[in-house]
N, CA, C and O atoms as CSV, one atom per row, in Angstrom:
chain,resi,resn,atom,element,x,y,z
A,1,ALA,N,N,-11.695,-4.949,-16.687
A,1,ALA,CA,C,-10.913,-3.986,-16.370
A,1,ALA,C,C,-9.733,-4.436,-17.090
A,1,ALA,O,O,-9.510,-5.599,-17.428
A,2,VAL,N,N,-8.864,-3.243,-17.335
A,2,VAL,CA,C,-7.532,-3.512,-17.977
A,2,VAL,C,C,-6.600,-2.762,-17.117
A,2,VAL,O,O,-6.887,-1.622,-16.751
A,3,TRP,N,N,-5.487,-3.342,-16.770
A,3,TRP,CA,C,-4.609,-2.596,-15.830
A,3,TRP,C,C,-4.009,-1.563,-16.435
A,3,TRP,O,O,-3.460,-1.816,-17.508
A,4,ASP,N,N,-3.956,-0.139,-15.910
A,4,ASP,CA,C,-3.998,1.137,-16.700
A,4,ASP,C,C,-2.332,1.514,-16.089
A,4,ASP,O,O,-1.836,2.597,-16.398
A,5,GLY,N,N,-1.667,0.666,-15.341
A,5,GLY,CA,C,-0.224,1.026,-14.472
A,5,GLY,C,C,-0.589,1.711,-13.266
A,5,GLY,O,O,0.058,2.681,-12.870
A,6,GLY,N,N,-1.664,1.227,-12.615
A,6,GLY,CA,C,-1.861,1.215,-11.181
A,6,GLY,C,C,-2.179,2.662,-10.513
A,6,GLY,O,O,-1.847,3.599,-11.239
A,7,ALA,N,N,-2.691,2.979,-9.412
A,7,ALA,CA,C,-2.488,4.135,-9.088
A,7,ALA,C,C,-2.285,3.982,-7.286
A,7,ALA,O,O,-2.610,2.967,-6.670
A,8,GLY,N,N,-1.795,4.989,-6.768
A,8,GLY,CA,C,-1.718,5.051,-5.245
A,8,GLY,C,C,-0.175,4.239,-5.223
A,8,GLY,O,O,0.678,4.184,-6.109
A,9,ARG,N,N,-0.189,3.593,-3.737
A,9,ARG,CA,C,0.824,2.734,-3.392
A,9,ARG,C,C,0.463,1.578,-3.730
A,9,ARG,O,O,-0.652,1.063,-3.650
A,10,GLY,N,N,1.904,0.962,-4.306
A,10,GLY,CA,C,1.602,-0.396,-4.904
A,10,GLY,C,C,0.558,-0.987,-5.569
A,10,GLY,O,O,0.175,-0.373,-6.565
A,11,SER,N,N,-0.121,-2.206,-5.244
A,11,SER,CA,C,-1.027,-2.526,-6.151
A,11,SER,C,C,-2.467,-2.335,-5.852
A,11,SER,O,O,-3.306,-2.959,-6.503
A,12,ALA,N,N,-2.810,-1.511,-4.907
A,12,ALA,CA,C,-3.793,-0.951,-4.373
A,12,ALA,C,C,-4.915,-0.270,-5.412
A,12,ALA,O,O,-6.131,-0.334,-5.231
A,13,GLY,N,N,-4.342,0.311,-6.397
A,13,GLY,CA,C,-5.072,0.666,-7.515
A,13,GLY,C,C,-5.276,-0.186,-8.546
A,13,GLY,O,O,-5.815,0.291,-9.545
A,14,TRP,N,N,-4.991,-1.278,-8.549
A,14,TRP,CA,C,-4.839,-2.262,-9.534
A,14,TRP,C,C,-6.491,-2.607,-9.636
A,14,TRP,O,O,-7.248,-2.219,-8.746
A,15,PRO,N,N,-6.923,-3.281,-10.664
A,15,PRO,CA,C,-8.039,-3.888,-10.767
A,15,PRO,C,C,-8.175,-5.045,-10.380
A,15,PRO,O,O,-7.147,-5.706,-10.233
A,16,LYS,N,N,-9.372,-5.611,-10.117
A,16,LYS,CA,C,-9.464,-7.324,-9.303
A,16,LYS,C,C,-9.384,-8.056,-10.611
A,16,LYS,O,O,-9.317,-9.219,-10.212
A,17,THR,N,N,-9.350,-8.106,-11.851
A,17,THR,CA,C,-9.086,-8.698,-12.866
A,17,THR,C,C,-8.286,-8.189,-14.046
A,17,THR,O,O,-8.142,-7.018,-14.397
A,18,LYS,N,N,-7.665,-9.575,-14.732
A,18,LYS,CA,C,-6.963,-8.863,-15.715
A,18,LYS,C,C,-7.689,-9.518,-17.109
A,18,LYS,O,O,-8.350,-10.556,-17.088
A,19,ARG,N,N,-7.430,-8.696,-18.335
A,19,ARG,CA,C,-8.251,-9.121,-19.357
A,19,ARG,C,C,-7.340,-10.216,-20.031
A,19,ARG,O,O,-6.141,-10.039,-20.251
A,20,LEU,N,N,-8.126,-11.518,-20.376
A,20,LEU,CA,C,-7.454,-12.501,-20.945
A,20,LEU,C,C,-7.554,-12.469,-22.441
A,20,LEU,O,O,-8.509,-11.943,-23.012
A,21,GLY,N,N,-6.553,-13.041,-23.067
A,21,GLY,CA,C,-6.662,-13.086,-24.528
A,21,GLY,C,C,-5.782,-12.155,-25.398
A,21,GLY,O,O,-5.698,-12.271,-26.621
A,22,GLU,N,N,-5.086,-11.153,-24.608
A,22,GLU,CA,C,-4.193,-10.450,-25.371
A,22,GLU,C,C,-2.786,-10.534,-25.208
A,22,GLU,O,O,-2.034,-9.680,-25.678
A,23,ASP,N,N,-2.337,-11.655,-24.478
A,23,ASP,CA,C,-0.880,-11.847,-24.342
A,23,ASP,C,C,-0.657,-13.383,-24.150
A,23,ASP,O,O,-1.363,-14.190,-24.755
A,24,GLU,N,N,0.482,-13.829,-23.172
A,24,GLU,CA,C,0.724,-14.767,-22.846
A,24,GLU,C,C,-0.166,-15.567,-22.012
A,24,GLU,O,O,0.141,-16.717,-21.699
A,25,LEU,N,N,-1.615,-14.833,-21.511
A,25,LEU,CA,C,-2.533,-15.817,-20.970
A,25,LEU,C,C,-3.699,-16.128,-22.134
A,25,LEU,O,O,-4.689,-16.842,-21.973
A,26,SER,N,N,-3.427,-15.611,-22.999
A,26,SER,CA,C,-4.332,-16.175,-24.216
A,26,SER,C,C,-4.953,-17.800,-24.407
A,26,SER,O,O,-4.093,-18.674,-24.508
A,27,ASP,N,N,-5.792,-18.046,-24.438
A,27,ASP,CA,C,-6.242,-19.382,-24.970
A,27,ASP,C,C,-6.328,-19.600,-26.230
A,27,ASP,O,O,-6.705,-20.724,-26.564
A,28,ASP,N,N,-6.012,-18.613,-27.274
A,28,ASP,CA,C,-6.259,-18.328,-28.843
A,28,ASP,C,C,-4.776,-18.686,-28.969
A,28,ASP,O,O,-3.888,-18.130,-28.322
A,29,ALA,N,N,-4.541,-19.925,-30.095
A,29,ALA,CA,C,-3.460,-20.580,-30.286
A,29,ALA,C,C,-2.704,-19.669,-31.289
A,29,ALA,O,O,-1.479,-19.755,-31.378
A,30,SER,N,N,-3.542,-18.646,-32.178
A,30,SER,CA,C,-2.687,-17.690,-32.973
A,30,SER,C,C,-2.082,-16.777,-32.003
A,30,SER,O,O,-0.942,-16.391,-32.260
A,31,VAL,N,N,-2.701,-16.327,-30.829
A,31,VAL,CA,C,-2.002,-15.358,-30.082
A,31,VAL,C,C,-0.782,-16.015,-29.295
A,31,VAL,O,O,0.307,-15.461,-29.143
A,32,ASN,N,N,-1.070,-17.076,-28.894
A,32,ASN,CA,C,-0.307,-18.120,-27.707
A,32,ASN,C,C,0.048,-19.326,-28.173
A,32,ASN,O,O,-0.280,-20.287,-27.476
A,33,PRO,N,N,0.764,-19.574,-29.393
A,33,PRO,CA,C,1.100,-20.584,-29.797
A,33,PRO,C,C,1.621,-21.689,-28.842
A,33,PRO,O,O,1.024,-22.765,-28.872
A,34,HIS,N,N,2.495,-21.565,-28.139
A,34,HIS,CA,C,3.021,-22.539,-27.019
A,34,HIS,C,C,2.381,-22.887,-25.770
A,34,HIS,O,O,2.569,-23.960,-25.196
A,35,PHE,N,N,1.531,-21.857,-25.311
A,35,PHE,CA,C,0.950,-22.152,-23.966
A,35,PHE,C,C,-0.425,-21.881,-23.996
A,35,PHE,O,O,-0.973,-21.720,-22.906
A,36,HIS,N,N,-1.128,-21.793,-25.064
A,36,HIS,CA,C,-2.604,-21.565,-25.213
A,36,HIS,C,C,-3.653,-22.646,-24.452
A,36,HIS,O,O,-4.729,-22.330,-23.944
A,37,ASP,N,N,-3.061,-24.023,-24.501
A,37,ASP,CA,C,-3.871,-24.865,-23.891
A,37,ASP,C,C,-3.498,-25.434,-22.090
A,37,ASP,O,O,-3.896,-26.421,-21.471
A,38,TRP,N,N,-2.716,-24.471,-21.754
A,38,TRP,CA,C,-1.905,-24.747,-20.290
A,38,TRP,C,C,-3.099,-24.013,-19.506
A,38,TRP,O,O,-3.935,-23.197,-19.896
A,39,ASN,N,N,-2.857,-24.638,-18.189
A,39,ASN,CA,C,-3.985,-23.707,-17.188
A,39,ASN,C,C,-2.957,-22.637,-16.921
A,39,ASN,O,O,-1.762,-22.932,-16.940
A,40,LYS,N,N,-3.395,-21.315,-16.655
A,40,LYS,CA,C,-2.900,-20.289,-16.131
A,40,LYS,C,C,-3.416,-19.482,-15.018
A,40,LYS,O,O,-4.619,-19.334,-14.807
A,41,LEU,N,N,-2.291,-18.862,-14.171
A,41,LEU,CA,C,-2.628,-18.087,-12.894
A,41,LEU,C,C,-2.262,-16.811,-13.353
A,41,LEU,O,O,-1.331,-16.736,-14.155
A,42,PHE,N,N,-2.891,-15.709,-12.945
A,42,PHE,CA,C,-2.107,-14.452,-12.870
A,42,PHE,C,C,-1.960,-13.910,-11.440
A,42,PHE,O,O,-2.916,-13.560,-10.748
A,43,VAL,N,N,-0.786,-13.876,-11.098
A,43,VAL,CA,C,-0.576,-13.344,-10.043
A,43,VAL,C,C,0.125,-11.668,-9.866
A,43,VAL,O,O,1.323,-11.584,-10.133
A,44,PRO,N,N,-0.349,-10.823,-9.580
A,44,PRO,CA,C,0.105,-9.486,-9.634
A,44,PRO,C,C,1.400,-9.439,-8.698
A,44,PRO,O,O,1.467,-9.919,-7.566
A,45,TYR,N,N,2.551,-8.678,-9.475
A,45,TYR,CA,C,3.606,-8.333,-8.477
A,45,TYR,C,C,3.514,-7.040,-7.767
A,45,TYR,O,O,3.783,-5.957,-8.287
A,46,CYS,N,N,3.133,-7.210,-6.593
A,46,CYS,CA,C,3.089,-6.271,-5.456
A,46,CYS,C,C,3.863,-5.871,-4.419
A,46,CYS,O,O,3.692,-4.894,-3.689
A,47,SER,N,N,4.836,-6.787,-4.394
A,47,SER,CA,C,5.794,-6.826,-2.989
A,47,SER,C,C,7.141,-6.030,-2.856
A,47,SER,O,O,7.819,-5.786,-1.858
A,48,ALA,N,N,7.333,-5.668,-4.317
A,48,ALA,CA,C,8.726,-4.931,-4.338
A,48,ALA,C,C,9.879,-5.471,-3.914
A,48,ALA,O,O,10.807,-4.750,-3.546
A,49,ASP,N,N,9.972,-7.071,-3.914
A,49,ASP,CA,C,11.145,-7.425,-3.590
A,49,ASP,C,C,11.551,-8.562,-4.494
A,49,ASP,O,O,12.374,-9.401,-4.131
A,50,MET,N,N,10.823,-8.588,-5.965
A,50,MET,CA,C,11.480,-9.591,-6.900
A,50,MET,C,C,10.714,-11.004,-6.456
A,50,MET,O,O,11.232,-12.032,-6.892
A,51,HIS,N,N,9.742,-11.115,-5.779
A,51,HIS,CA,C,9.070,-12.125,-5.030
A,51,HIS,C,C,10.170,-13.118,-4.495
A,51,HIS,O,O,10.271,-14.306,-4.802
A,52,SER,N,N,11.138,-12.257,-3.461
A,52,SER,CA,C,12.111,-13.203,-2.935
A,52,SER,C,C,12.020,-12.891,-1.243
A,52,SER,O,O,12.712,-13.493,-0.422
A,53,GLY,N,N,11.089,-11.896,-0.921
A,53,GLY,CA,C,11.080,-11.346,0.484
A,53,GLY,C,C,10.622,-12.585,1.425
A,53,GLY,O,O,10.093,-13.526,0.835
A,54,THR,N,N,10.749,-12.660,2.600
A,54,THR,CA,C,10.066,-13.516,3.662
A,54,THR,C,C,9.852,-13.104,4.798
A,54,THR,O,O,9.638,-13.884,5.726
A,55,ARG,N,N,9.873,-11.354,4.993
A,55,ARG,CA,C,9.555,-10.755,6.147
A,55,ARG,C,C,8.215,-11.060,6.653
A,55,ARG,O,O,7.342,-11.328,5.828
A,56,LEU,N,N,7.908,-11.053,8.046
A,56,LEU,CA,C,6.343,-11.023,8.254
A,56,LEU,C,C,6.065,-9.827,9.407
A,56,LEU,O,O,5.164,-9.914,10.241
A,57,THR,N,N,6.721,-9.032,9.334
A,57,THR,CA,C,6.568,-7.604,9.726
A,57,THR,C,C,7.272,-6.404,9.151
A,57,THR,O,O,8.474,-6.579,8.949
A,58,PRO,N,N,6.763,-5.180,8.832
A,58,PRO,CA,C,7.146,-4.311,7.877
A,58,PRO,C,C,8.379,-3.817,8.348
A,58,PRO,O,O,8.849,-3.824,9.486
A,59,SER,N,N,8.819,-3.393,7.297
A,59,SER,CA,C,10.437,-2.805,7.508
A,59,SER,C,C,10.478,-1.171,7.141
A,59,SER,O,O,10.592,-0.557,6.081
A,60,HIS,N,N,10.338,-0.791,8.467
A,60,HIS,CA,C,10.471,0.721,8.577
A,60,HIS,C,C,11.492,1.321,8.270
A,60,HIS,O,O,11.394,2.536,8.092
A,61,ALA,N,N,12.746,0.689,8.116
A,61,ALA,CA,C,13.904,1.198,7.457
A,61,ALA,C,C,13.598,1.567,6.116
A,61,ALA,O,O,14.134,2.562,5.628
A,62,LEU,N,N,12.749,0.834,5.431
A,62,LEU,CA,C,12.343,0.654,4.060
A,62,LEU,C,C,11.034,1.112,3.625
A,62,LEU,O,O,10.388,0.553,2.739
A,63,GLY,N,N,10.586,2.329,4.384
A,63,GLY,CA,C,9.298,2.488,4.229
A,63,GLY,C,C,8.098,1.997,4.457
A,63,GLY,O,O,7.115,2.277,3.771
A,64,GLY,N,N,8.097,1.212,5.461
A,64,GLY,CA,C,7.103,0.114,6.022
A,64,GLY,C,C,6.406,-0.993,4.956
A,64,GLY,O,O,5.254,-1.425,4.959
A,65,GLY,N,N,7.418,-1.266,4.131
A,65,GLY,CA,C,6.758,-2.572,3.037
A,65,GLY,C,C,6.937,-3.718,3.834
A,65,GLY,O,O,7.710,-3.605,4.786
A,66,TYR,N,N,6.345,-4.874,3.628
A,66,TYR,CA,C,6.761,-6.102,4.199
A,66,TYR,C,C,7.543,-6.887,3.339
A,66,TYR,O,O,8.136,-7.809,3.899
A,67,PHE,N,N,7.684,-6.786,2.289
A,67,PHE,CA,C,8.903,-7.398,1.249
A,67,PHE,C,C,8.866,-8.905,1.351
A,67,PHE,O,O,9.917,-9.514,1.552
A,68,ALA,N,N,7.523,-9.649,1.201
A,68,ALA,CA,C,7.019,-10.778,1.745
A,68,ALA,C,C,6.823,-11.626,0.104
A,68,ALA,O,O,6.075,-12.598,-0.003
A,69,GLY,N,N,7.427,-11.201,-0.790
A,69,GLY,CA,C,7.028,-12.080,-1.970
A,69,GLY,C,C,7.304,-13.483,-2.249
A,69,GLY,O,O,6.725,-14.139,-3.116
A,70,HIS,N,N,8.263,-13.933,-1.432
A,70,HIS,CA,C,8.480,-15.258,-1.414
A,70,HIS,C,C,7.260,-16.139,-0.862
A,70,HIS,O,O,6.814,-17.158,-1.388
A,71,ASN,N,N,6.865,-15.584,0.196
A,71,ASN,CA,C,5.751,-16.040,1.045
A,71,ASN,C,C,4.356,-15.762,0.342
A,71,ASN,O,O,3.341,-16.277,0.810
A,72,LEU,N,N,4.306,-15.021,-0.681
A,72,LEU,CA,C,3.191,-14.567,-1.251
A,72,LEU,C,C,3.205,-15.758,-2.447
A,72,LEU,O,O,2.190,-16.447,-2.556
A,73,ILE,N,N,4.193,-15.971,-3.222
A,73,ILE,CA,C,4.179,-17.170,-4.060
A,73,ILE,C,C,3.968,-18.539,-3.543
A,73,ILE,O,O,3.381,-19.433,-4.151
A,74,ASN,N,N,4.594,-18.640,-2.158
A,74,ASN,CA,C,4.175,-19.905,-1.622
A,74,ASN,C,C,2.688,-20.109,-1.100
A,74,ASN,O,O,2.118,-21.197,-1.186
A,75,ALA,N,N,2.147,-19.053,-0.591
A,75,ALA,CA,C,0.983,-19.035,-0.094
A,75,ALA,C,C,0.056,-19.095,-1.459
A,75,ALA,O,O,-1.038,-19.634,-1.294
A,76,THR,N,N,0.297,-18.701,-2.545
A,76,THR,CA,C,-0.595,-18.900,-3.682
A,76,THR,C,C,-0.562,-20.211,-4.037
A,76,THR,O,O,-1.590,-20.882,-4.127
A,77,LEU,N,N,0.888,-20.778,-4.315
A,77,LEU,CA,C,0.613,-22.361,-4.662
A,77,LEU,C,C,0.141,-23.110,-3.726
A,77,LEU,O,O,-0.391,-24.183,-4.009
A,78,ALA,N,N,0.259,-22.653,-2.393
A,78,ALA,CA,C,-0.280,-23.982,-1.328
A,78,ALA,C,C,-1.803,-23.801,-1.548
A,78,ALA,O,O,-2.455,-24.836,-1.416
A,79,GLN,N,N,-2.503,-22.653,-1.866
A,79,GLN,CA,C,-3.995,-22.354,-2.053
A,79,GLN,C,C,-4.399,-23.179,-3.164
A,79,GLN,O,O,-5.268,-24.047,-3.085
A,80,LEU,N,N,-3.672,-22.852,-4.321
A,80,LEU,CA,C,-4.086,-23.476,-5.683
A,80,LEU,C,C,-3.511,-25.192,-5.259
A,80,LEU,O,O,-4.073,-26.097,-5.877
A,81,ARG,N,N,-2.786,-25.452,-4.575
A,81,ARG,CA,C,-2.828,-27.197,-4.247
A,81,ARG,C,C,-4.351,-27.383,-3.634
A,81,ARG,O,O,-5.098,-28.230,-4.125
A,82,ARG,N,N,-4.688,-26.708,-2.748
A,82,ARG,CA,C,-5.930,-27.183,-1.570
A,82,ARG,C,C,-6.869,-26.968,-2.890
A,82,ARG,O,O,-7.678,-27.894,-2.964
A,83,SER,N,N,-6.971,-26.269,-3.677
A,83,SER,CA,C,-8.411,-25.740,-4.662
A,83,SER,C,C,-8.561,-26.717,-5.504
A,83,SER,O,O,-9.535,-27.469,-5.453
A,84,LEU,N,N,-7.514,-26.833,-6.474
A,84,LEU,CA,C,-7.476,-27.910,-7.585
A,84,LEU,C,C,-6.314,-29.029,-7.025
A,84,LEU,O,O,-5.091,-28.994,-7.159
A,85,PRO,N,N,-6.869,-29.673,-6.588
A,85,PRO,CA,C,-5.669,-30.948,-6.036
A,85,PRO,C,C,-5.459,-31.920,-7.322
A,85,PRO,O,O,-4.378,-32.490,-7.476
A,86,ALA,N,N,-6.621,-32.104,-8.318
A,86,ALA,CA,C,-6.336,-32.754,-9.331
A,86,ALA,C,C,-5.559,-32.252,-10.537
A,86,ALA,O,O,-5.211,-32.992,-11.457
A,87,LEU,N,N,-5.304,-30.930,-10.476
A,87,LEU,CA,C,-4.419,-30.448,-11.448
A,87,LEU,C,C,-3.079,-30.936,-11.420
A,87,LEU,O,O,-2.464,-31.270,-12.433
A,88,ALA,N,N,-2.642,-30.976,-10.297
A,88,ALA,CA,C,-1.206,-31.654,-10.299
A,88,ALA,C,C,-0.160,-31.492,-11.414
A,88,ALA,O,O,0.346,-32.466,-11.972
A,89,PRO,N,N,0.175,-30.072,-11.744
A,89,PRO,CA,C,0.948,-29.834,-12.672
A,89,PRO,C,C,2.385,-30.840,-12.891
A,89,PRO,O,O,3.010,-31.305,-11.937
A,90,SER,N,N,2.728,-31.046,-14.240
A,90,SER,CA,C,3.927,-31.628,-14.065
A,90,SER,C,C,5.116,-30.885,-14.462
A,90,SER,O,O,6.285,-31.226,-14.286
A,91,LEU,N,N,4.614,-29.679,-15.098
A,91,LEU,CA,C,5.438,-28.559,-15.372
A,91,LEU,C,C,4.832,-27.123,-15.002
A,91,LEU,O,O,3.625,-26.935,-15.148
A,92,VAL,N,N,5.656,-26.130,-14.531
A,92,VAL,CA,C,5.172,-24.975,-14.008
A,92,VAL,C,C,6.190,-24.159,-14.318
A,92,VAL,O,O,7.351,-24.236,-13.916
A,93,LEU,N,N,5.470,-22.970,-15.424
A,93,LEU,CA,C,6.149,-21.858,-15.995
A,93,LEU,C,C,5.857,-20.584,-15.242
A,93,LEU,O,O,4.731,-20.272,-14.855
A,94,LEU,N,N,6.948,-19.872,-15.060
A,94,LEU,CA,C,6.676,-18.706,-14.258
A,94,LEU,C,C,7.047,-17.580,-15.103
A,94,LEU,O,O,8.125,-17.620,-15.696
A,95,SER,N,N,6.326,-16.652,-15.213
A,95,SER,CA,C,6.663,-15.372,-16.435
A,95,SER,C,C,6.519,-14.049,-15.738
A,95,SER,O,O,5.772,-14.068,-14.759
A,96,GLY,N,N,7.058,-12.955,-16.031
A,96,GLY,CA,C,6.082,-11.641,-15.739
A,96,GLY,C,C,7.251,-10.459,-16.405
A,96,GLY,O,O,8.018,-10.817,-17.299
A,97,SER,N,N,7.268,-9.518,-16.041
A,97,SER,CA,C,7.876,-8.309,-16.486
A,97,SER,C,C,8.497,-7.409,-15.718
A,97,SER,O,O,7.875,-7.129,-14.693
A,98,SER,N,N,9.429,-6.910,-15.862
A,98,SER,CA,C,10.578,-6.108,-15.048
A,98,SER,C,C,10.773,-6.780,-14.020
A,98,SER,O,O,11.154,-7.940,-14.178
A,99,ALA,N,N,10.577,-6.270,-12.680
A,99,ALA,CA,C,10.936,-7.114,-11.420
A,99,ALA,C,C,10.328,-8.275,-11.125
A,99,ALA,O,O,10.929,-9.270,-10.721
A,100,GLY,N,N,8.863,-8.186,-11.349
A,100,GLY,CA,C,7.819,-9.159,-11.394
A,100,GLY,C,C,8.354,-10.492,-12.023
A,100,GLY,O,O,7.952,-11.564,-11.571
A,101,GLY,N,N,9.230,-10.447,-13.032
A,101,GLY,CA,C,9.675,-11.535,-14.008
A,101,GLY,C,C,10.671,-12.263,-13.391
A,101,GLY,O,O,10.865,-13.439,-13.700
A,102,ILE,N,N,11.511,-11.531,-12.312
A,102,ILE,CA,C,12.783,-12.472,-11.797
A,102,ILE,C,C,12.514,-13.415,-11.254
A,102,ILE,O,O,13.400,-14.164,-10.842
């Protein structure tokens, strides 16, 4: 499946996978000459807080969102370390678009 802009609120309508090979996630050196041989992890932007929020409860003043992007990134990296301890990267490149790239 290819992301079509989403549907509904937040990322609820996004597909579970992203098509690899068409952008910075590509393993093809002609498409992605600088990072084709790096390990890649796609984390969809869904927290509406530029990956900076640390709320543990919903913000009723702001429509009920949790705004927990910082927590989500920390949890993702912790799970990656638990799942692939041998990976132990020496460099990490974070990339994104719009507010998800901040």
